[in-house]
Backbone and ligand atoms as CSV (ligand in chain L), in Angstrom:
chain,resi,resn,atom,element,x,y,z
A,1,MET,N,N,6.109,-18.275,13.160
A,1,MET,CA,C,5.345,-18.180,11.924
A,1,MET,C,C,4.935,-16.732,11.677
A,2,ALA,N,N,5.078,-16.258,10.450
A,2,ALA,CA,C,4.748,-14.873,10.132
A,2,ALA,C,C,3.260,-14.620,10.283
A,3,GLY,N,N,2.928,-13.431,10.754
A,3,GLY,CA,C,1.532,-13.013,10.763
A,3,GLY,C,C,0.694,-13.575,11.879
A,4,MET,N,N,1.304,-14.109,12.907
A,4,MET,CA,C,0.465,-14.675,13.952
A,4,MET,C,C,0.156,-13.684,15.072
A,5,PHE,N,N,0.760,-12.506,15.048
A,5,PHE,CA,C,0.550,-11.580,16.158
A,5,PHE,C,C,-0.341,-10.400,15.825
A,6,ILE,N,N,-0.601,-10.190,14.563
A,6,ILE,CA,C,-1.447,-9.082,14.146
A,6,ILE,C,C,-2.556,-9.621,13.260
A,7,GLU,N,N,-3.760,-9.121,13.499
A,7,GLU,CA,C,-4.862,-9.504,12.622
A,7,GLU,C,C,-5.439,-8.232,12.020
A,8,VAL,N,N,-5.552,-8.201,10.714
A,8,VAL,CA,C,-6.125,-7.050,10.020
A,8,VAL,C,C,-7.382,-7.515,9.300
A,9,THR,N,N,-8.483,-6.824,9.551
A,9,THR,CA,C,-9.716,-7.168,8.844
A,9,THR,C,C,-10.267,-5.912,8.170
A,10,VAL,N,N,-10.874,-6.121,7.025
A,10,VAL,CA,C,-11.450,-5.026,6.239
A,10,VAL,C,C,-12.861,-5.426,5.839
A,11,ASP,N,N,-13.831,-4.570,6.114
A,11,ASP,CA,C,-15.210,-4.856,5.719
A,11,ASP,C,C,-15.287,-5.071,4.212
A,12,ALA,N,N,-16.163,-5.967,3.804
A,12,ALA,CA,C,-16.286,-6.294,2.376
A,12,ALA,C,C,-16.614,-5.057,1.548
A,13,LYS,N,N,-17.415,-4.157,2.074
A,13,LYS,CA,C,-17.804,-2.997,1.276
A,13,LYS,C,C,-16.616,-2.069,1.024
A,14,VAL,N,N,-15.629,-2.104,1.883
A,14,VAL,CA,C,-14.406,-1.334,1.649
A,14,VAL,C,C,-13.465,-2.126,0.740
A,15,ALA,N,N,-13.344,-3.415,0.996
A,15,ALA,CA,C,-12.451,-4.261,0.191
A,15,ALA,C,C,-12.875,-4.271,-1.274
A,16,ASP,N,N,-14.169,-4.178,-1.514
A,16,ASP,CA,C,-14.676,-4.232,-2.892
A,16,ASP,C,C,-14.727,-2.864,-3.561
A,17,ASP,N,N,-14.420,-1.813,-2.822
A,17,ASP,CA,C,-14.431,-0.454,-3.372
A,17,ASP,C,C,-13.037,-0.146,-3.919
A,18,ARG,N,N,-12.945,-0.007,-5.226
A,18,ARG,CA,C,-11.624,0.150,-5.855
A,18,ARG,C,C,-10.838,1.332,-5.291
A,19,ASP,N,N,-11.526,2.467,-5.097
A,19,ASP,CA,C,-10.822,3.662,-4.614
A,19,ASP,C,C,-10.305,3.463,-3.191
A,20,LEU,N,N,-11.164,2.908,-2.344
A,20,LEU,CA,C,-10.746,2.701,-0.949
A,20,LEU,C,C,-9.651,1.639,-0.870
A,21,ALA,N,N,-9.772,0.594,-1.685
A,21,ALA,CA,C,-8.751,-0.457,-1.690
A,21,ALA,C,C,-7.400,0.134,-2.105
A,22,ARG,N,N,-7.426,0.979,-3.125
A,22,ARG,CA,C,-6.184,1.608,-3.585
A,22,ARG,C,C,-5.606,2.524,-2.505
A,23,LYS,N,N,-6.496,3.253,-1.814
A,23,LYS,CA,C,-6.016,4.145,-0.742
A,23,LYS,C,C,-5.339,3.346,0.363
A,24,LEU,N,N,-5.935,2.224,0.714
A,24,LEU,CA,C,-5.327,1.387,1.752
A,24,LEU,C,C,-3.953,0.911,1.289
A,25,ASP,N,N,-3.879,0.501,0.051
A,25,ASP,CA,C,-2.613,0.043,-0.519
A,25,ASP,C,C,-1.574,1.163,-0.421
A,26,GLU,N,N,-2.013,2.398,-0.669
A,26,GLU,CA,C,-1.085,3.540,-0.659
A,26,GLU,C,C,-0.634,3.925,0.741
A,27,VAL,N,N,-1.544,3.919,1.710
A,27,VAL,CA,C,-1.183,4.444,3.031
A,27,VAL,C,C,-0.320,3.497,3.850
A,28,CYS,N,N,-0.502,2.217,3.671
A,28,CYS,CA,C,0.232,1.273,4.530
A,28,CYS,C,C,1.709,1.246,4.152
A,29,PRO,N,N,2.580,1.612,5.089
A,29,PRO,CA,C,4.010,1.687,4.778
A,29,PRO,C,C,4.671,0.327,4.590
A,30,VAL,N,N,3.988,-0.729,4.969
A,30,VAL,CA,C,4.639,-2.042,4.895
A,30,VAL,C,C,3.913,-3.025,3.963
A,31,GLY,N,N,3.018,-2.491,3.124
A,31,GLY,CA,C,2.435,-3.317,2.068
A,31,GLY,C,C,1.497,-4.424,2.519
A,32,ILE,N,N,0.692,-4.142,3.518
A,32,ILE,CA,C,-0.221,-5.182,3.992
A,32,ILE,C,C,-1.482,-5.265,3.126
A,33,PHE,N,N,-1.794,-4.181,2.410
A,33,PHE,CA,C,-2.978,-4.194,1.550
A,33,PHE,C,C,-2.555,-4.258,0.087
A,34,ASP,N,N,-3.053,-5.277,-0.601
A,34,ASP,CA,C,-2.705,-5.469,-2.003
A,34,ASP,C,C,-3.958,-5.233,-2.845
A,35,SER,N,N,-3.970,-4.120,-3.567
A,35,SER,CA,C,-5.156,-3.753,-4.357
A,35,SER,C,C,-4.979,-4.095,-5.832
A,36,SER,N,N,-4.026,-4.930,-6.141
A,36,SER,CA,C,-3.747,-5.218,-7.554
A,36,SER,C,C,-4.759,-6.182,-8.177
A,37,GLY,N,N,-5.495,-6.902,-7.352
A,37,GLY,CA,C,-6.473,-7.857,-7.882
A,37,GLY,C,C,-7.869,-7.260,-7.946
A,38,GLU,N,N,-8.852,-8.107,-8.192
A,38,GLU,CA,C,-10.249,-7.661,-8.305
A,38,GLU,C,C,-10.779,-7.131,-6.993
A,39,THR,N,N,-10.365,-7.764,-5.918
A,39,THR,CA,C,-10.785,-7.308,-4.598
A,39,THR,C,C,-9.540,-7.204,-3.726
A,40,LEU,N,N,-9.654,-6.412,-2.690
A,40,LEU,CA,C,-8.494,-6.175,-1.831
A,40,LEU,C,C,-8.032,-7.481,-1.185
A,41,ARG,N,N,-6.731,-7.667,-1.181
A,41,ARG,CA,C,-6.165,-8.851,-0.513
A,41,ARG,C,C,-5.321,-8.393,0.665
A,42,ILE,N,N,-5.508,-9.056,1.789
A,42,ILE,CA,C,-4.626,-8.798,2.924
A,42,ILE,C,C,-3.387,-9.663,2.716
A,43,ALA,N,N,-2.243,-9.005,2.621
A,43,ALA,CA,C,-0.996,-9.743,2.383
A,43,ALA,C,C,-0.520,-10.351,3.697
A,44,GLU,N,N,-1.007,-11.566,3.938
A,44,GLU,CA,C,-0.714,-12.253,5.211
A,44,GLU,C,C,0.792,-12.334,5.472
A,45,GLU,N,N,1.548,-12.466,4.378
A,45,GLU,CA,C,2.993,-12.623,4.517
A,45,GLU,C,C,3.664,-11.359,5.056
A,46,ASN,N,N,2.945,-10.227,5.023
A,46,ASN,CA,C,3.518,-8.973,5.528
A,46,ASN,C,C,2.948,-8.558,6.886
A,47,LEU,N,N,1.997,-9.331,7.389
A,47,LEU,CA,C,1.298,-8.906,8.609
A,47,LEU,C,C,2.240,-8.640,9.785
A,48,ASP,N,N,3.285,-9.434,9.882
A,48,ASP,CA,C,4.172,-9.239,11.035
A,48,ASP,C,C,5.026,-7.986,10.901
A,49,GLU,N,N,4.905,-7.278,9.751
A,49,GLU,CA,C,5.625,-6.017,9.564
A,49,GLU,C,C,4.814,-4.823,10.059
A,50,CYS,N,N,3.563,-5.035,10.416
A,50,CYS,CA,C,2.682,-3.929,10.829
A,50,CYS,C,C,3.316,-3.151,11.966
A,51,VAL,N,N,3.362,-1.812,11.788
A,51,VAL,CA,C,3.982,-0.947,12.792
A,51,VAL,C,C,2.929,-0.230,13.630
A,52,LEU,N,N,1.668,-0.658,13.491
A,52,LEU,CA,C,0.561,-0.097,14.280
A,52,LEU,C,C,0.480,1.420,14.140
A,53,CYS,N,N,0.718,1.913,12.924
A,53,CYS,CA,C,0.682,3.363,12.695
A,53,CYS,C,C,-0.756,3.878,12.613
A,54,ASP,N,N,-1.702,2.970,12.407
A,54,ASP,CA,C,-3.137,3.305,12.352
A,54,ASP,C,C,-3.546,4.153,11.145
A,55,LEU,N,N,-2.647,4.337,10.172
A,55,LEU,CA,C,-3.010,5.123,8.982
A,55,LEU,C,C,-4.166,4.473,8.232
A,56,CYS,N,N,-4.202,3.151,8.249
A,56,CYS,CA,C,-5.274,2.439,7.528
A,56,CYS,C,C,-6.634,2.679,8.170
A,57,LEU,N,N,-6.642,2.997,9.456
A,57,LEU,CA,C,-7.926,3.187,10.150
A,57,LEU,C,C,-8.622,4.463,9.700
A,58,GLU,N,N,-7.853,5.364,9.086
A,58,GLU,CA,C,-8.419,6.635,8.611
A,58,GLU,C,C,-9.118,6.481,7.264
A,59,VAL,N,N,-8.890,5.337,6.619
A,59,VAL,CA,C,-9.476,5.113,5.293
A,59,VAL,C,C,-10.835,4.427,5.464
A,60,GLY,N,N,-11.827,4.986,4.798
A,60,GLY,CA,C,-13.147,4.345,4.847
A,60,GLY,C,C,-13.900,4.693,6.111
A,61,PRO,N,N,-15.129,4.196,6.220
A,61,PRO,CA,C,-15.977,4.507,7.370
A,61,PRO,C,C,-15.351,3.992,8.667
A,62,LYS,N,N,-15.700,4.674,9.740
A,62,LYS,CA,C,-15.156,4.288,11.050
A,62,LYS,C,C,-15.443,2.809,11.339
A,63,GLY,N,N,-14.419,2.098,11.741
A,63,GLY,CA,C,-14.589,0.700,12.107
A,63,GLY,C,C,-14.515,-0.273,10.941
A,64,ALA,N,N,-14.411,0.250,9.721
A,64,ALA,CA,C,-14.403,-0.634,8.549
A,64,ALA,C,C,-13.082,-1.401,8.437
A,65,VAL,N,N,-12.022,-0.768,8.920
A,65,VAL,CA,C,-10.724,-1.435,8.944
A,65,VAL,C,C,-10.336,-1.634,10.401
A,66,GLN,N,N,-9.919,-2.825,10.736
A,66,GLN,CA,C,-9.545,-3.092,12.116
A,66,GLN,C,C,-8.181,-3.761,12.154
A,67,VAL,N,N,-7.354,-3.264,13.064
A,67,VAL,CA,C,-6.047,-3.862,13.292
A,67,VAL,C,C,-6.024,-4.305,14.738
A,68,ARG,N,N,-5.828,-5.583,14.951
A,68,ARG,CA,C,-5.832,-6.105,16.317
A,68,ARG,C,C,-4.511,-6.734,16.651
A,69,LYS,N,N,-4.015,-6.363,17.820
A,69,LYS,CA,C,-2.821,-7.029,18.339
A,69,LYS,C,C,-3.289,-8.295,19.019
A,70,LEU,N,N,-2.652,-9.400,18.721
A,70,LEU,CA,C,-3.040,-10.660,19.352
A,70,LEU,C,C,-2.086,-10.997,20.490
A,71,TYR,N,N,-1.418,-9.951,20.988
A,71,TYR,CA,C,-0.497,-10.144,22.121
A,71,TYR,C,C,-0.597,-8.899,22.982
A,72,GLU,N,N,-0.052,-8.939,24.169
A,72,GLU,CA,C,-0.051,-7.755,25.045
A,72,GLU,C,C,1.329,-7.144,25.085
L,1,SF4,S1,S,-1.518,0.022,11.181
L,1,SF4,FE1,FE,-0.112,0.921,9.666
L,1,SF4,S2,S,1.327,-0.724,9.191
L,1,SF4,FE2,FE,-0.414,-1.682,10.202
L,1,SF4,S3,S,-1.784,-2.339,8.549
L,1,SF4,FE3,FE,-2.446,-0.279,9.155
L,1,SF4,S4,S,-1.348,1.129,7.792
L,1,SF4,FE4,FE,-0.309,-0.868,7.682
């Protein structure tokens, strides 16, 4: 099943910030952040494409975006 090995979470204050949501959408090379709606959507269908580049972690306050591997 797609998206079962990576979990991406974004604090609500970042998800609701249009500029930060757009930045996340721009930096992620595999389209995991969708800023086209009113609030940021995590594109669950793309989660298994995450390359763990950590570019999203640079957007917003420290710890606001988290990418977790659910495997070793
Ligand atoms: S680590 Fe890279 S590929 Fe994964 S969600 Fe963040 S920006 Fe996208």
